[in-house]
N, C-alpha and C positions, 0 to 999 in steps of 0.2 A: 819739728822744733818749735817751741813756744816763743812767740815774740815778746820782747820786754814790755813794749807798750804800743798802742795804736797810733802810729805817727801820721801827722797831718799831710806831709808831702806824699806819702804812699797813698793815702785816702784820695787826694786830689788826682793823682795819676790814674787810679782805678775809676774814679767818677768821670773824668773828662778825657781819659785816654792818652794824656800827655802831661808834662809838667805845667803847672799853672802858677802865675805870680800875682801877689796882692799889690795893688797900687793905692797908696794912701791918698785920700781926698780930704781937703780942709775947707769947711764952709763957715761963714760967720754966725756962730751960735754960742750959747752959754749954758749954764745949768741952773736949776731952780734953787739949789743951795748956795748959789753965788750972787744972784740978783735980788735976794730978799724975799722971794716967794715962800720958801720954807727956811731960809737961813742965808748967812753971808760967809764969804771966805772960801767956800768950796770944801772938799775933803782936805783934811789936815796935811796930807802928803802931796797934794796937787799944786803945781806952780801956776803962775799967771798964764803960761803958754799951754797949759793942760798937759796932755800926754803925747801930743803929736810933734815931737821935736825934729823929725826927719821929713816933715811935709813941706810942700810949697805954700806960699802965702795965700791966704783966703781971698785976697783981692783979685787973684787970677780965677777965671771962670772954671767951673767943674770940668767942662769939656777940654779946656786947654791943659789943666792939670793932668788929666788922664792921658791925653795925647803926648805930652812931654815925657811923662813917666813911662808910658808904653814904648815910646821911641827909644829911650835910654835902655830899658830892660830888654827889649827885643834885640837890640844890637849887641848887648853885653852877653846875654844868655841864649840868644836865638829863640826866645819865647814867642808863642803864637796865641795863647789864651790868657785872659787876665780876670781878676776880681777887682771891682771898684769898691774900695773900703773907705766908707765915711767914718773916719776914725776919731776925731777930736771932740771932746765935750759931749753934749747930749743932743744928738741930731734930731730926734723927734720932739724936742722942746720948741723947735721952730713953729711958726704958724703954718697950718696945713698947706696953704697956697704956695708959700715960699719953699716948703719942703718938696712939694710936687715938682716945682721948677727945677730944683737941683737934681732930683732923681731922674727926671726925663733927660737931662743933660748927660747922664752917665750911661744911657742906653746907646752904646756904640758898637760898631763891628769889632769882634774878637773879645768883647767883654761878656763873659759867660755867667757872671754872678755879680750881684750887688749886695754888699754887706753893710749893715747899718749898726753903728755903735750907739748905745743909749743906756738910760737908767731904768730900773724896774718900775719906778713910779711915773714914768713918762711914756707908758705903753697904753694906747687906747685903740678900740676897735675901728675908729674912723681912719687912723693912719694904717692899720693893718689891712683894712678893706682896700685902701688905695694901692698898697704894695702888692696885694693879691691880684688886683686888676692889671698892674704892670707886668707881673709874672705871667699871667695868662695871655695878655696882648702881645708881648714881645718874646715870649718863650725864653725868659731869662730867670735863673734861679735867684731867690731872695734868702738871705740869712740875717739873723739878728744877733748882735753881740751885746750881752748884758753884763754890766759891771755889778758884781755882788761883793767880792773880796773875801767875805767870811760869813758863816751862818751864825756866829756869835753876836747876838743883838746888842750886848753890852759894848763890844768892840765897835760895832757899827755906829753907836752913839758917840763913843770916844773919838772916832776919826771923822765925825761930822758928815756921815753919808747922807743923812736926811731921809732915809727910808729904812725899813726893817726887813726881816726875813719874809714876813707875810706878803709884802709888796712884790718881792721876787717870785714867790710861789704863784701869786696871782698872775704876774706877767708871763711866767712860763706856761701856765695853763691857757691863757689867752692866745699866745703865739702858736701853741701846738694845734689849736683849732684850725689854723690856716696852713698847717703842714710846712711852716718855715723851719729851717734848721736853727737851733739856738747854740751859740757859743757863750759860755759863762767865764768871766774873768775872776780869778781868785789870787789873793796874796797869802802865801803860807807862813810868813814870818812877821805878821803884824804884832806890835807890842800889845800884850794882854791875851793873845791867843796861845794855846798850848797844843799838844799832840792830839788830845781828845777833840778839840775844835777842828783840826785837820781831818780826822776820821769822820766826824759828823758832816763836814762839808762834802766830802766824797760820797758819803752814803745818801745825803739828801739829793745831790745832783743825779745819782744813780736811780733813786726812786722816782724822780721827776722825768726820767728818760731824756735828760739833756743830751744833745748830739755831740757837742764839742766842748772842750775846756781849754782855757789859756792860763797857764800858771806863771805868775810873776813873783820875782824876788823883790822885796821892798827896797826902793832907793829913796834917799832923803836929800832934798834940794834946799839951797839957800832961799831965803825969803818965803818960807812956808811955815805954817804953825808947827808942824812936826820938826822942821829944821831948828826952830827955836828951842823946842823941848829937848832935842838931841844935844844941842850945844850946851844947854843948862844941865845935862846929865839927868833929866827927868824921865827919859826913856832909854832903853838899851835894845840892841839888836842881837838876836841869837847868833851863835857861831856858824861858820860855813858848814862844818860837819853836821851840826844839828839841822841846818836847812836841807842838806842832802838827804838826811834820814827822813825828814818830814815829807819831802817830795816822794820818796819811795813808798812810805806808808800810805800817803794819799793815793798813789797809783794802785796799791794793793787793794784798797777798799773801793776803787772806782770801777764801775762796770766795764768789762773788757771791750764792749762795743763803742764806748765813748771815744771820740777822736781827740787826741791831745795836740793842740797847736804849738805849745811851747812849754819848756820845763824851767826856764830861767829868763827873767826879764832883762831888758837893756835900758840904759839911760845915758844922757849926755854927760861928759866929764865936766863940762863948763858949769860952774855954780853948784856942783854936787858936793854934799857933805859925806855921803856914804853910798857906794855903788858896789855891790857884789864882792865885798871884802877885798877890794883892790885887785880882783882877778878878772880875766876875760870870761864872758858868759859861757863860751864854748868849752873852757876848761872845767867849769863847774858841771856842765852837762856831761862831759866825758866821765867825771867822777861819779855822777849819779848812775850812768849806764854801766860803768865798770863795777860798781858795788852791787848793782842788781844782778849782773851776770855772775859775779863771783859767789854771791849768796843765794843764787837761784830764786830771785824774787821778781815778780812780774805783775802787770796790771790785771786786776780782777781776781787775784788769788785768794782774797779774804772776804768774808761776808758778815761776820758777827762781831759786835763790839767787845764781847768777852775775850776774843783772841788777843786784843791789845794788852790785856793784863799779863799775858805770858811773856811779853817783850822785855 
């Protein structure tokens, strides 16, 4: 039986021999397109708190954050192994000595992996060398989560990403030299993107041999640039049915070996203008999987751009 997609939870069970849980870690950092280095205001969809709305306050030490979350998750799910996920903003934008201090705090018993969230233009060999030394010294896995969102460089400019596709390709090549796994974040319903952009994104991630992908559905928050555009009817969001179709097409063109962490994003209801068409994320996920099963569509089933013309 062909599996619909390469699910992250199954991958972790195979890799670590049991269920593994990600623990969000929040450290005091920012992004170069927020502090004026390359721009101000951040990505047009990003709020002042960034993306880590479920995290503990960054005034709490990394070690304490992990221990608190570990205690809660272990009691609720009887979990024994964990991933320390440095989630919010651009973690490798910190000065190297500060970055080292936080990473060392995350090396704890039962933490089997450290995952670093960052931007393609904030990847340097100096930081990768350090992470490689941590991996060797403590025999702990290291993974890098890279925000890309889309391969459409016109859209990247429109959403104020502050980097282009070229920086992403360069970062992926650099990271691969150290054999760290790469998870790429994409948003499949950004204003300005169409189905061809979805296909091209899947194909480029496949060509680069990216290890994992995290698919987000766009959410729009108050007090963001995109929020203002949305309220002024200057941008629109595609329908839920079209999003479902885009996810399926993306998966069809994605190499079958790439692990998929998520099919639909989540967001806080507070201060939100648009989140998942007013539906629960899991209902949308069920729709995606139901349509794939009914239509016999699955990850990695397509390879050539010309096939999209038949749809």
